[in-house]
SEPA-547887 format. One record per atom (N, C-alpha, C, CB): x, y, z. Coordinates in nm, 3 decimals, m for minus. Glycine has a CB too. Example, Ala and Ser with C-alpha at 12.3 -4.5 7.8 and 13.67 -1.06 7.14 Angstrom:
! SEPA-547887
1.319; m0.569; 0.780 $
1.230; m0.450; 0.780 $
1.320; m0.330; 0.780 $
1.131; m0.447; 0.905 $
1.285; m0.225; 0.708 $
1.367; m0.106; 0.714 $
1.290; 0.003; 0.787 $
1.408; m0.060; 0.572 $
This chain:
! SEPA-547887
m0.336; 3.283; 0.997 $
m0.204; 3.184; 0.970 $
m0.235; 3.079; 0.971 $
m0.094; 3.181; 1.054 $
m0.191; 2.970; 0.928 $
m0.239; 2.834; 0.941 $
m0.202; 2.778; 1.062 $
m0.194; 2.750; 0.837 $
m0.094; 2.832; 1.094 $
m0.027; 2.737; 1.254 $
m0.125; 2.789; 1.351 $
0.166; 2.783; 1.327 $
m0.183; 2.915; 1.350 $
m0.255; 2.942; 1.437 $
m0.427; 2.863; 1.485 $
m0.250; 3.066; 1.401 $
m0.459; 2.877; 1.333 $
m0.607; 2.834; 1.310 $
m0.591; 2.669; 1.387 $
m0.657; 2.834; 1.108 $
m0.493; 2.590; 1.334 $
m0.471; 2.444; 1.367 $
m0.460; 2.451; 1.523 $
m0.330; 2.375; 1.290 $
m0.362; 2.548; 1.583 $
m0.381; 2.546; 1.762 $
m0.497; 2.553; 1.796 $
m0.321; 2.660; 1.847 $
m0.529; 2.677; 1.763 $
m0.699; 2.706; 1.823 $
m0.783; 2.564; 1.787 $
m0.793; 2.864; 1.723 $
m0.785; 2.539; 1.686 $
m0.875; 2.410; 1.653 $
m0.852; 2.298; 1.747 $
m0.847; 2.353; 1.508 $
m0.728; 2.264; 1.765 $
m0.679; 2.166; 1.886 $
m0.749; 2.219; 2.030 $
m0.495; 2.171; 1.902 $
m0.698; 2.330; 2.036 $
m0.720; 2.366; 2.161 $
m0.884; 2.338; 2.222 $
m0.678; 2.512; 2.162 $
m0.946; 2.340; 2.128 $
m1.104; 2.294; 2.108 $
m1.165; 2.162; 2.084 $
m1.152; 2.354; 2.003 $
m0.997; 2.111; 2.068 $
m1.051; 1.957; 2.068 $
m1.094; 1.916; 1.931 $
m1.180; 1.936; 2.167 $
m1.100; 1.962; 1.812 $
m1.162; 1.957; 1.672 $
m1.064; 1.826; 1.619 $
m1.143; 2.125; 1.571 $
m1.144; 1.771; 1.540 $
m1.063; 1.682; 1.441 $
m1.025; 1.783; 1.343 $
m1.147; 1.551; 1.371 $
m0.869; 1.744; 1.313 $
m0.822; 1.864; 1.209 $
m0.778; 1.794; 1.087 $
m0.692; 1.963; 1.267 $
m0.830; 1.820; 0.961 $
m0.763; 1.695; 0.872 $
m0.703; 1.837; 0.797 $
m0.885; 1.550; 0.762 $
m0.569; 1.844; 0.751 $
m0.478; 1.897; 0.701 $
m0.418; 1.860; 0.579 $
m0.410; 1.899; 0.777 $
m0.424; 1.942; 0.475 $
m0.392; 1.880; 0.366 $
m0.271; 2.024; 0.310 $
m0.552; 1.834; 0.262 $
m0.112; 2.030; 0.333 $
m0.082; 2.113; 0.314 $
m0.052; 2.127; 0.160 $
m0.008; 2.128; 0.399 $
m0.111; 2.189; 0.083 $
m0.091; 2.195; m0.075 $
m0.164; 2.334; m0.084 $
m0.169; 2.055; m0.179 $
m0.050; 2.415; m0.169 $
0.055; 2.401; m0.232 $
0.171; 2.403; m0.121 $
0.059; 2.503; m0.338 $
0.263; 2.284; m0.095 $
0.340; 2.305; m0.026 $
0.461; 2.412; m0.029 $
0.361; 2.210; m0.017 $
0.501; 2.496; 0.129 $
0.595; 2.562; 0.122 $
0.649; 2.587; 0.237 $
0.574; 2.650; 0.063 $
0.795; 2.581; 0.224 $
0.894; 2.592; 0.358 $
0.794; 2.610; 0.476 $
1.012; 2.734; 0.353 $
0.707; 2.748; 0.462 $
0.665; 2.749; 0.623 $
0.535; 2.653; 0.688 $
0.620; 2.908; 0.656 $
0.514; 2.594; 0.620 $
0.448; 2.457; 0.640 $
0.524; 2.366; 0.741 $
0.438; 2.380; 0.501 $
0.627; 2.367; 0.719 $
0.757; 2.284; 0.818 $
0.729; 2.344; 0.975 $
0.955; 2.339; 0.756 $
0.701; 2.439; 0.974 $
0.690; 2.529; 1.141 $
0.570; 2.449; 1.200 $
0.639; 2.737; 1.134 $
0.470; 2.413; 1.127 $
0.340; 2.362; 1.209 $
0.392; 2.250; 1.292 $
0.211; 2.306; 1.110 $
0.296; 2.252; 1.410 $
0.321; 2.082; 1.506 $
0.247; 1.999; 1.474 $
0.297; 2.068; 1.662 $
0.290; 1.915; 1.368 $
0.203; 1.802; 1.309 $
0.128; 1.738; 1.458 $
0.315; 1.671; 1.212 $
0.186; 1.710; 1.565 $
0.088; 1.642; 1.660 $
m0.033; 1.703; 1.693 $
0.144; 1.619; 1.780 $
m0.045; 1.820; 1.626 $
m0.204; 1.863; 1.654 $
m0.279; 1.819; 1.564 $
m0.240; 2.006; 1.658 $
m0.239; 1.771; 1.418 $
m0.303; 1.719; 1.307 $
m0.358; 1.556; 1.356 $
m0.188; 1.724; 1.174 $
m0.521; 1.571; 1.312 $
m0.592; 1.448; 1.342 $
m0.523; 1.355; 1.212 $
m0.779; 1.471; 1.342 $
m0.559; 1.407; 1.056 $
m0.544; 1.332; 0.956 $
m0.474; 1.420; 0.864 $
m0.664; 1.274; 0.910 $
m0.365; 1.374; 0.807 $
m0.265; 1.416; 0.721 $
m0.279; 1.405; 0.562 $
m0.158; 1.347; 0.762 $
m0.350; 1.460; 0.461 $
m0.372; 1.426; 0.330 $
m0.246; 1.496; 0.238 $
m0.525; 1.477; 0.289 $
m0.167; 1.402; 0.186 $
m0.054; 1.467; 0.156 $
m0.012; 1.352; m0.015 $
0.072; 1.462; 0.323 $
0.034; 1.457; m0.104 $
0.064; 1.354; m0.200 $
0.234; 1.358; m0.211 $
m0.021; 1.388; m0.351 $
0.298; 1.275; m0.300 $
0.430; 1.238; m0.276 $
0.533; 1.369; m0.238 $
0.477; 1.160; m0.406 $
0.472; 1.472; m0.317 $
0.568; 1.640; m0.342 $
0.586; 1.665; m0.187 $
0.459; 1.812; m0.436 $
0.410; 1.675; m0.104 $
0.397; 1.718; 0.023 $
0.474; 1.603; 0.121 $
0.238; 1.739; 0.052 $
0.475; 1.488; 0.085 $
0.513; 1.410; 0.197 $
0.729; 1.441; 0.176 $
0.428; 1.203; 0.166 $
0.727; 1.442; 0.071 $
0.892; 1.464; 0.084 $
0.921; 1.643; 0.135 $
0.976; 1.426; m0.104 $
0.829; 1.729; 0.104 $
0.837; 1.851; 0.164 $
0.878; 1.851; 0.319 $
0.708; 1.914; 0.144 $
0.768; 1.762; 0.398 $
0.729; 1.750; 0.535 $
0.885; 1.642; 0.615 $
0.543; 1.659; 0.533 $
0.910; 1.549; 0.532 $
0.982; 1.475; 0.567 $
1.151; 1.472; 0.528 $
0.914; 1.383; 0.535 $
1.156; 1.564; 0.415 $
1.270; 1.553; 0.351 $
1.337; 1.400; 0.290 $
1.352; 1.614; 0.445 $
1.237; 1.321; 0.266 $
1.279; 1.198; 0.211 $
1.184; 1.191; 0.089 $
1.269; 1.072; 0.314 $
1.280; 1.168; m0.012 $
1.208; 1.115; m0.154 $
1.126; 1.002; m0.179 $
1.296; 1.089; m0.242 $
1.154; 0.902; m0.086 $
1.132; 0.764; m0.127 $
0.967; 0.767; m0.033 $
1.283; 0.632; m0.069 $
0.856; 0.740; m0.113 $
0.713; 0.765; m0.034 $
0.724; 0.659; 0.090 $
0.559; 0.728; m0.144 $
0.778; 0.522; 0.063 $
0.717; 0.433; 0.179 $
0.856; 0.505; 0.316 $
0.727; 0.201; 0.124 $
0.978; 0.539; 0.275 $
1.045; 0.619; 0.375 $
0.967; 0.717; 0.428 $
1.158; 0.678; 0.329 $
0.892; 0.836; 0.335 $
0.847; 0.924; 0.400 $
0.724; 0.866; 0.524 $
0.802; 1.019; 0.291 $
0.660; 0.816; 0.455 $
0.555; 0.748; 0.596 $
0.602; 0.692; 0.703 $
0.467; 0.636; 0.565 $
0.707; 0.611; 0.689 $
0.743; 0.563; 0.796 $
0.837; 0.657; 0.902 $
0.801; 0.448; 0.754 $
0.898; 0.759; 0.852 $
0.922; 0.892; 0.911 $
0.839; 0.964; 1.001 $
0.936; 0.970; 0.821 $
0.720; 0.984; 0.895 $
0.602; 1.090; 0.960 $
0.532; 0.990; 1.079 $
0.461; 1.148; 0.819 $
0.511; 0.881; 1.023 $
0.435; 0.777; 1.133 $
0.525; 0.735; 1.265 $
0.397; 0.625; 1.051 $
0.640; 0.768; 1.256 $
0.733; 0.740; 1.363 $
0.744; 0.873; 1.481 $
0.882; 0.708; 1.287 $
0.719; 0.972; 1.395 $
0.731; 1.120; 1.420 $
0.651; 1.161; 1.499 $
0.719; 1.199; 1.320 $
0.513; 1.168; 1.429 $
0.353; 1.183; 1.485 $
0.279; 1.069; 1.490 $
0.265; 1.273; 1.400 $
0.295; 1.017; 1.607 $
0.238; 0.888; 1.626 $
0.111; 0.889; 1.669 $
0.307; 0.815; 1.710 $
0.043; 0.990; 1.695 $
m0.116; 1.006; 1.684 $
m0.169; 1.055; 1.546 $
m0.167; 1.112; 1.792 $
m0.123; 1.096; 1.473 $
m0.141; 1.130; 1.381 $
m0.199; 1.011; 1.254 $
m0.031; 1.194; 1.375 $
m0.274; 1.028; 1.192 $
m0.332; 0.931; 1.089 $
m0.294; 1.009; 0.927 $
m0.523; 0.912; 1.123 $
m0.215; 0.916; 0.850 $
m0.185; 1.000; 0.720 $
m0.252; 0.897; 0.589 $
0.010; 1.030; 0.702 $
m0.307; 1.003; 0.525 $
m0.344; 0.939; 0.351 $
m0.246; 0.982; 0.300 $
m0.479; 0.990; 0.252 $
m0.146; 0.925; 0.208 $
m0.048; 0.944; 0.130 $
m0.104; 0.865; m0.025 $
0.092; 0.884; 0.209 $
m0.144; 1.017; m0.119 $
m0.202; 0.963; m0.260 $
m0.061; 0.947; m0.333 $
m0.321; 1.081; m0.351 $
m0.069; 0.825; m0.426 $
0.026; 0.829; m0.535 $
0.019; 0.834; m0.697 $
0.085; 0.734; m0.512 $
m0.075; 0.934; m0.696 $
m0.141; 0.916; m0.852 $
m0.195; 0.792; m0.892 $
m0.040; 0.939; m0.961 $
m0.135; 0.748; m0.986 $
m0.207; 0.615; m1.083 $
m0.170; 0.503; m1.019 $
m0.155; 0.593; m1.247 $
m0.076; 0.510; m0.879 $
m0.077; 0.370; m0.815 $
m0.127; 0.396; m0.705 $
0.049; 0.295; m0.798 $
m0.255; 0.497; m0.701 $
m0.325; 0.469; m0.572 $
m0.291; 0.532; m0.458 $
m0.316; 0.347; m0.540 $
m0.354; 0.459; m0.315 $
m0.282; 0.546; m0.216 $
m0.286; 0.472; m0.092 $
m0.345; 0.689; m0.198 $
m0.240; 0.503; 0.002 $
m0.173; 0.467; 0.116 $
m0.222; 0.540; 0.269 $
m0.030; 0.500; 0.079 $
m0.298; 0.443; 0.317 $
m0.340; 0.501; 0.455 $
m0.287; 0.417; 0.590 $
m0.506; 0.504; 0.457 $
m0.253; 0.509; 0.686 $
m0.191; 0.448; 0.788 $
m0.198; 0.534; 0.915 $
m0.056; 0.415; 0.749 $
m0.196; 0.456; 1.060 $
m0.254; 0.487; 1.143 $
m0.190; 0.489; 1.304 $
m0.350; 0.417; 1.114 $
m0.088; 0.399; 1.246 $
0.030; 0.345; 1.388 $
m0.045; 0.214; 1.399 $
0.031; 0.455; 1.577 $
m0.177; 0.135; 1.379 $
m0.217; 0.017; 1.402 $
m0.212; m0.072; 1.267 $
m0.348; 0.030; 1.463 $
m0.258; 0.003; 1.163 $
m0.295; m0.090; 1.029 $
m0.234; 0.038; 0.913 $
m0.512; m0.138; 1.010 $
m0.187; m0.037; 0.801 $
m0.195; 0.042; 0.683 $
m0.271; m0.061; 0.550 $
m0.026; 0.097; 0.648 $
m0.315; 0.065; 0.495 $
m0.428; 0.004; 0.413 $
m0.406; 0.068; 0.292 $
m0.578; 0.024; 0.466 $
m0.380; m0.034; 0.177 $
m0.298; 0.037; 0.063 $
m0.484; 0.025; m0.061 $
m0.091; m0.099; m0.006 $
m0.515; 0.140; m0.125 $
m0.610; 0.125; m0.213 $
m0.536; 0.159; m0.298 $
m0.730; 0.184; m0.203 $
m0.562; 0.096; m0.427 $
m0.504; 0.086; m0.621 $
m0.619; 0.232; m0.624 $
m0.574; m0.130; m0.773 $
m0.543; 0.253; m0.743 $
m0.645; 0.339; m0.880 $
m0.734; 0.293; m0.937 $
m0.589; 0.376; m0.999 $
m0.831; 0.344; m0.968 $
m0.915; 0.282; m1.054 $
m0.868; 0.326; m1.215 $
m1.070; 0.326; m1.011 $
m0.873; 0.254; m1.296 $
m0.804; 0.209; m1.431 $
m0.915; 0.320; m1.523 $
m0.816; m0.002; m1.474 $
m0.885; 0.449; m1.563 $
m0.951; 0.542; m1.655 $
m0.871; 0.625; m1.737 $
m1.032; 0.624; m1.589 $
m0.937; 0.643; m1.856 $
m0.853; 0.744; m1.951 $
m0.797; 0.853; m1.892 $
m0.931; 0.803; m2.056 $
m0.706; 0.896; m1.882 $
m0.669; 1.038; m1.789 $
m0.681; 1.125; m1.894 $
m0.508; 1.055; m1.709 $
m0.756; 1.257; m1.889 $
m0.751; 1.354; m1.965 $
m0.686; 1.473; m1.915 $
m0.863; 1.375; m2.001 $
m0.682; 1.489; m1.758 $
m0.662; 1.617; m1.713 $
m0.675; 1.591; m1.521 $
m0.794; 1.728; m1.797 $
m0.577; 1.565; m1.468 $
m0.522; 1.576; m1.358 $
m0.552; 1.707; m1.267 $
m0.397; 1.560; m1.390 $
m0.610; 1.839; m1.312 $
m0.684; 1.916; m1.237 $
m0.776; 1.901; m1.141 $
m0.726; 1.967; m1.293 $
m0.763; 1.921; m1.017 $
m0.858; 1.882; m0.933 $
m0.860; 1.757; m0.910 $
m0.967; 1.916; m0.967 $
m0.756; 1.654; m0.907 $
m0.770; 1.503; m0.903 $
m0.772; 1.520; m0.698 $
m0.594; 1.391; m1.006 $
m0.664; 1.586; m0.656 $
m0.642; 1.588; m0.529 $
m0.760; 1.659; m0.438 $
m0.515; 1.650; m0.518 $
m0.789; 1.749; m0.494 $
m0.924; 1.822; m0.428 $
m1.034; 1.751; m0.394 $
m0.983; 1.917; m0.511 $
m1.058; 1.687; m0.534 $
m1.174; 1.555; m0.524 $
m1.165; 1.508; m0.437 $
m1.181; 1.445; m0.604 $
m1.043; 1.394; m0.439 $
m0.988; 1.304; m0.318 $
m1.018; 1.346; m0.193 $
m0.846; 1.291; m0.314 $
m0.954; 1.458; m0.194 $
m0.954; 1.520; m0.016 $
m1.108; 1.538; 0.016 $
m0.863; 1.706; 0.013 $
m1.193; 1.604; m0.080 $
m1.329; 1.619; m0.037 $
m1.432; 1.524; m0.011 $
m1.376; 1.684; m0.110 $
m1.405; 1.416; m0.083 $
m1.493; 1.301; m0.059 $
m1.448; 1.231; 0.042 $
m1.509; 1.214; m0.167 $
m1.297; 1.239; 0.066 $
m1.234; 1.145; 0.196 $
m1.287; 1.221; 0.322 $
m1.043; 1.137; 0.203 $
m1.267; 1.353; 0.332 $
m1.318; 1.390; 0.442 $
m1.478; 1.378; 0.477 $
m1.276; 1.509; 0.447 $
m1.540; 1.413; 0.341 $
m1.699; 1.407; 0.360 $
m1.738; 1.268; 0.411 $
m1.783; 1.436; 0.217 $
m1.653; 1.151; 0.357 $
m1.677; 1.015; 0.437 $
m1.685; 0.977; 0.587 $
m1.585; 0.941; 0.403 $
m1.554; 1.061; 0.595 $
m1.522; 1.075; 0.727 $
m1.623; 1.147; 0.849 $
m1.402; 1.144; 0.714 $
m1.672; 1.234; 0.800 $
m1.798; 1.324; 0.844 $
m1.902; 1.236; 0.899 $
m1.864; 1.409; 0.719 $
m1.953; 1.115; 0.788 $
m2.041; 1.025; 0.810 $
m2.008; 0.883; 0.890 $
m2.085; 1.005; 0.688 $
m1.871; 0.892; 0.982 $
m1.807; 0.776; 1.022 $
m1.836; 0.661; 0.926 $
m1.846; 0.743; 1.161 $
m1.794; 0.702; 0.798 $
m1.726; 0.539; 0.735 $
m1.603; 0.507; 0.754 $
m1.724; 0.516; 0.585 $
m1.622; 0.383; 0.723 $
m1.449; 0.333; 0.793 $
m1.402; 0.341; 0.683 $
m1.405; 0.170; 0.869 $
m1.260; 0.346; 0.727 $
m1.155; 0.411; 0.601 $
m1.163; 0.346; 0.491 $
m1.001; 0.410; 0.625 $
m1.143; 0.210; 0.523 $
m1.114; 0.141; 0.381 $
m1.254; 0.186; 0.248 $
m1.112; m0.062; 0.421 $
m1.366; 0.224; 0.334 $
m1.473; 0.234; 0.193 $
m1.420; 0.361; 0.160 $
m1.665; 0.237; 0.213 $
m1.352; 0.456; 0.292 $
m1.358; 0.621; 0.241 $
m1.249; 0.613; 0.147 $
m1.328; 0.754; 0.368 $
m1.166; 0.543; 0.151 $
m1.056; 0.556; 0.030 $
m1.101; 0.483; m0.071 $
m0.908; 0.508; 0.060 $
m1.202; 0.380; m0.135 $
m1.237; 0.365; m0.206 $
m1.313; 0.468; m0.289 $
m1.265; 0.287; m0.173 $
m1.428; 0.506; m0.202 $
m1.517; 0.597; m0.260 $
m1.408; 0.775; m0.308 $
m1.663; 0.613; m0.117 $
m1.314; 0.796; m0.234 $
m1.237; 0.920; m0.274 $
m1.127; 0.847; m0.408 $
m1.139; 0.995; m0.113 $
m1.114; 0.735; m0.409 $
m1.026; 0.703; m0.500 $
m1.147; 0.716; m0.647 $
m0.946; 0.539; m0.455 $
m1.255; 0.629; m0.626 $
m1.316; 0.641; m0.742 $
m1.351; 0.798; m0.773 $
m1.435; 0.550; m0.737 $
m1.388; 0.891; m0.688 $
m1.445; 1.042; m0.719 $
m1.328; 1.107; m0.789 $
m1.490; 1.136; m0.573 $
m1.208; 1.075; m0.769 $
m1.067; 1.109; m0.824 $
m1.040; 1.057; m0.960 $
m0.957; 1.053; m0.733 $
m1.057; 0.966; m0.965 $
m1.059; 0.899; m1.090 $
m1.139; 0.957; m1.210 $
m1.106; 0.773; m1.065 $
m1.296; 0.972; m1.161 $
m1.388; 1.022; m1.236 $
m1.319; 1.169; m1.277 $
m1.531; 1.022; m1.159 $
m1.256; 1.237; m1.187 $
m1.211; 1.375; m1.197 $
m1.101; 1.388; m1.308 $
m1.157; 1.423; m1.057 $
m1.026; 1.293; m1.297 $
m0.924; 1.288; m1.403 $
m0.947; 1.278; m1.557 $
m0.854; 1.185; m1.373 $
m1.072; 1.179; m1.560 $
m1.128; 1.136; m1.671 $
m1.199; 1.263; m1.728 $
m1.217; 1.016; m1.645 $
m1.187; 1.353; m1.734 $
m1.314; 1.505; m1.791 $
m1.161; 1.570; m1.783 $
m1.498; 1.600; m1.644 $
m1.202; 1.717; m1.864 $
m1.141; 1.797; m1.886 $
m1.168; 1.914; m1.818 $
m1.138; 1.800; m1.990 $
m1.048; 1.967; m1.716 $
m1.097; 2.112; m1.645 $
m1.183; 2.072; m1.507 $
m1.212; 2.212; m1.763 $
m1.174; 2.177; m1.434 $
m1.187; 2.125; m1.268 $
m1.355; 2.148; m1.274 $
m1.084; 2.246; m1.119 $
m1.418; 2.251; m1.316 $
m1.560; 2.245; m1.316 $
m1.659; 2.124; m1.374 $
m1.590; 2.356; m1.383 $
m1.591; 2.072; m1.489 $
m1.662; 1.965; m1.532 $
m1.642; 1.827; m1.429 $
m1.615; 1.942; m1.682 $
m1.557; 1.836; m1.350 $
m1.521; 1.714; m1.268 $
m1.622; 1.681; m1.170 $
m1.394; 1.732; m1.197 $
m1.706; 1.792; m1.141 $
m1.798; 1.777; m1.029 $
m1.867; 1.709; m1.076 $
m1.861; 1.876; m0.971 $
m1.960; 1.626; m0.956 $
m2.077; 1.511; m0.998 $
m2.157; 1.503; m0.896 $
m2.030; 1.362; m1.029 $
m2.230; 1.414; m0.891 $
m2.323; 1.377; m0.766 $
m2.324; 1.228; m0.756 $
m2.480; 1.432; m0.781 $
m2.335; 1.161; m0.646 $
m2.301; 1.013; m0.586 $
m2.478; 0.974; m0.590 $
m2.203; 1.011; m0.390 $
m2.531; 0.850; m0.630 $
m2.653; 0.787; m0.574 $
m2.572; 0.696; m0.508 $
m2.772; 0.727; m0.672 $
m2.613; 0.684; m0.381 $
m2.515; 0.559; m0.298 $
m2.632; 0.463; m0.284 $
m2.433; 0.605; m0.117 $
m2.574; 0.322; m0.324 $
m2.683; 0.240; m0.305 $
m2.606; 0.155; m0.261 $
m2.776; 0.202; m0.409 $
m2.641; 0.037; m0.164 $
m2.558; m0.056; m0.091 $
m2.493; m0.158; m0.208 $
m2.653; m0.138; 0.030 $
m2.357; m0.136; m0.174 $
m2.251; m0.196; m0.264 $
m2.229; m0.139; m0.384 $
m2.275; m0.324; m0.293 $
m2.258; m0.013; m0.430 $
m2.257; 0.074; m0.540 $
m2.279; 0.204; m0.563 $
m2.317; 0.039; m0.602 $
m2.173; 0.258; m0.577 $
m2.185; 0.414; m0.638 $
m2.219; 0.429; m0.749 $
m2.077; 0.490; m0.643 $
m2.332; 0.487; m0.770 $
m2.346; 0.574; m0.953 $
m2.339; 0.707; m0.883 $
m2.534; 0.554; m1.080 $
m2.228; 0.731; m1.021 $
m2.207; 0.903; m1.066 $
m2.316; 0.941; m1.157 $
m2.053; 0.941; m1.156 $
m2.351; 1.072; m1.131 $
m2.464; 1.103; m1.206 $
m2.393; 1.263; m1.265 $
m2.626; 1.105; m1.100 $
m2.442; 1.322; m1.385 $
m2.391; 1.385; m1.434 $
m2.466; 1.442; m1.545 $
m2.298; 1.336; m1.446 $
m2.472; 1.593; m1.590 $
m2.515; 1.630; m1.678 $
m2.449; 1.628; m1.825 $
m2.543; 1.722; m1.634 $
m2.407; 1.522; m1.861 $
m2.343; 1.524; m1.996 $
m2.369; 1.377; m2.054 $
m2.175; 1.563; m1.987 $
m2.422; 1.390; m2.189 $
m2.476; 1.297; m2.259 $
m2.359; 1.177; m2.305 $
m2.546; 1.372; m2.374 $
m2.432; 1.056; m2.273 $
m2.316; 0.948; m2.268 $
m2.323; 0.842; m2.176 $
m2.193; 1.005; m2.239 $
m2.263; 0.752; m2.169 $
m2.302; 0.637; m2.070 $
m2.108; 0.583; m2.065 $
m2.457; 0.489; m2.159 $
m2.090; 0.539; m1.935 $
m1.963; 0.492; m1.954 $
m1.974; 0.445; m1.791 $
m1.835; 0.609; m2.016 $
m2.006; 0.285; m1.813 $
m2.016; 0.202; m1.700 $
m1.863; 0.109; m1.668 $
m2.151; 0.102; m1.733 $
m1.839; 0.099; m1.538 $
m1.727; 0.018; m1.483 $
m1.750; m0.071; m1.367 $
m1.626; 0.103; m1.446 $
m1.695; m0.161; m1.375 $
m1.751; m0.290; m1.299 $
m1.865; m0.342; m1.272 $
m1.723; m0.293; m1.202 $
m1.948; m0.289; m1.360 $
m2.111; m0.352; m1.332 $
m2.177; m0.359; m1.471 $
m2.219; m0.241; m1.223 $
m2.256; m0.465; m1.472 $
m2.303; m0.512; m1.596 $
m2.410; m0.387; m1.634 $
m2.372; m0.672; m1.582 $
m2.482; m0.382; m1.744 $
m2.559; m0.300; m1.775 $
m2.708; m0.355; m1.717 $
m2.539; m0.278; m1.920 $
m2.731; m0.472; m1.694 $
m2.823; m0.509; m1.665 $
m2.858; m0.500; m1.505 $
m2.821; m0.614; m1.724 $
m2.720; m0.498; m1.438 $
m2.726; m0.461; m1.296 $
m2.773; m0.308; m1.294 $
m2.578; m0.483; m1.220 $
m2.717; m0.252; m1.375 $
m2.731; m0.077; m1.366 $
m2.879; m0.034; m1.405 $
m2.617; 0.011; m1.487 $
m2.947; m0.083; m1.490 $
m3.106; m0.099; m1.529 $
m3.187; m0.116; m1.366 $
m3.135; m0.268; m1.646 $
m3.126; m0.249; m1.324 $
m3.210; m0.286; m1.231 $
m3.169; m0.169; m1.116 $
m3.192; m0.449; m1.191 $
m3.063; m0.110; m1.089 $
m3.046; m0.016; m0.968 $
m3.102; 0.101; m1.019 $
m2.894; 0.009; m0.914 $
m3.115; 0.149; m1.135 $
m3.195; 0.243; m1.167 $
m3.386; 0.263; m1.175 $
m3.136; 0.254; m1.274 $
m3.426; 0.132; m1.215 $
m3.535; 0.122; m1.171 $
m3.609; 0.174; m1.100 $
m3.540; 0.061; m1.146 $
m3.722; 0.239; m1.155 $
m3.808; 0.345; m1.035 $
m3.728; 0.485; m1.034 $
m3.802; 0.273; m0.849 $
m3.617; 0.522; m1.070 $
m3.565; 0.654; m1.041 $
m3.635; 0.748; m1.150 $
m3.397; 0.657; m1.048 $
m3.621; 0.850; m1.118 $
m3.650; 0.978; m1.241 $
m3.574; 0.997; m1.327 $
m3.658; 1.109; m1.204 $
m3.436; 0.923; m1.322 $
m3.328; 0.960; m1.404 $
m3.336; 0.915; m1.550 $
m3.209; 0.911; m1.346 $
m3.288; 1.048; m1.641 $
m3.306; 1.023; m1.791 $
m3.201; 1.011; m1.874 $
m3.374; 1.116; m1.848 $
m3.177; 0.865; m1.884 $
m3.087; 0.812; m1.936 $
m3.005; 0.888; m2.024 $
m3.131; 0.721; m1.983 $
m3.076; 0.945; m2.140 $
m3.028; 0.993; m2.266 $
m3.006; 1.137; m2.229 $
m3.129; 0.968; m2.393 $
m2.976; 1.158; m2.106 $
m2.928; 1.299; m2.092 $
m2.829; 1.296; m2.004 $
m3.026; 1.398; m2.050 $
m2.790; 1.163; m1.948 $
m2.706; 1.193; m1.840 $
m2.563; 1.081; m1.879 $
m2.800; 1.161; m1.677 $
m2.446; 1.094; m1.801 $
m2.383; 1.036; m1.817 $
m2.371; 0.905; m1.683 $
m2.297; 1.125; m1.855 $
m2.355; 0.820; m1.681 $
m2.344; 0.757; m1.561 $
m2.241; 0.660; m1.562 $
m2.463; 0.701; m1.524 $
m2.167; 0.685; m1.425 $
m2.031; 0.569; m1.400 $
m2.085; 0.505; m1.264 $
m1.842; 0.654; m1.372 $
m2.041; 0.350; m1.250 $
m2.055; 0.286; m1.171 $
m1.911; 0.224; m1.104 $
m2.144; 0.212; m1.222 $
m1.879; 0.268; m1.002 $
m1.799; 0.167; m0.898 $
m1.840; 0.110; m0.794 $
m1.704; 0.215; m0.844 $
m1.806; m0.040; m0.819 $
m1.884; m0.131; m0.775 $
m1.762; m0.109; m0.593 $
m1.892; m0.309; m0.902 $
m1.848; m0.115; m0.484 $
m1.779; m0.070; m0.361 $
m1.796; m0.198; m0.278 $
m1.845; 0.070; m0.288 $
m1.713; m0.292; m0.260 $
m1.707; m0.411; m0.196 $
m1.734; m0.397; m0.060 $
m1.591; m0.472; m0.215 $
m1.854; m0.494; m0.038 $
m1.864; m0.449; 0.132 $
m1.961; m0.341; 0.161 $
m1.718; m0.387; 0.193 $
m2.028; m0.295; 0.104 $
m2.097; m0.169; 0.078 $
m2.229; m0.247; 0.157 $
m2.111; m0.107; m0.108 $
C-alpha cells in the first residue's frame, strides 16, 4: 500500500517525492506531512484540496502542509513551485503539440533526476519543462524518450529520428557546440533549449 511505503520511507528519513497519479479517493488518506516533494497537476490538486482553482489549491496545500515542497504542472501554462519561502513560475516551452501521452511522467522523471543531482530548483524546473515539451511534440510514449547532452548553459536533445529542430539557439551555435563530437547530423534530430544561468 502506498501509505505504508510512505510511512516506512519517512521513518528512515528518506526524501519522498510523490506523484499521486492517477488520483483516487484513497489517496486522500495519506499523511502528506511525510511527503518531501508533491508533484501534481490541476486534477490531482483538486482531488487533494477539494478546490478547483490552482492558486487556491496551492495556497491550501501550502498552509496545511508547511514542510512539503509542491510542484503544480499547468500544461501549456507551465508549472509552479512553492516551498513556503518562495514561489517559482516556469513557463511552458512552445512546441507543436502532437500527443500529451507521457508528458507528466517525463516532467516528473527529469525533475526527480535533477533533484538527485542537487540541481537548483529553478534550473530543475526548466529542464523538466523542456523535456516535457519535447515529449508532447511526438506521437506516443516510447518515441518521446531521448538523451540529453548537457553543455554549460545549453541542453541538447539527441534522438534517432532524421531531421532537425532547433529552438532558442542559432545554427552556428549548434555547430560550435557539436564540433568534435561523434554525432552524425544526418541521422539525428537535435533540439536545443537554452537554459539561462547554466
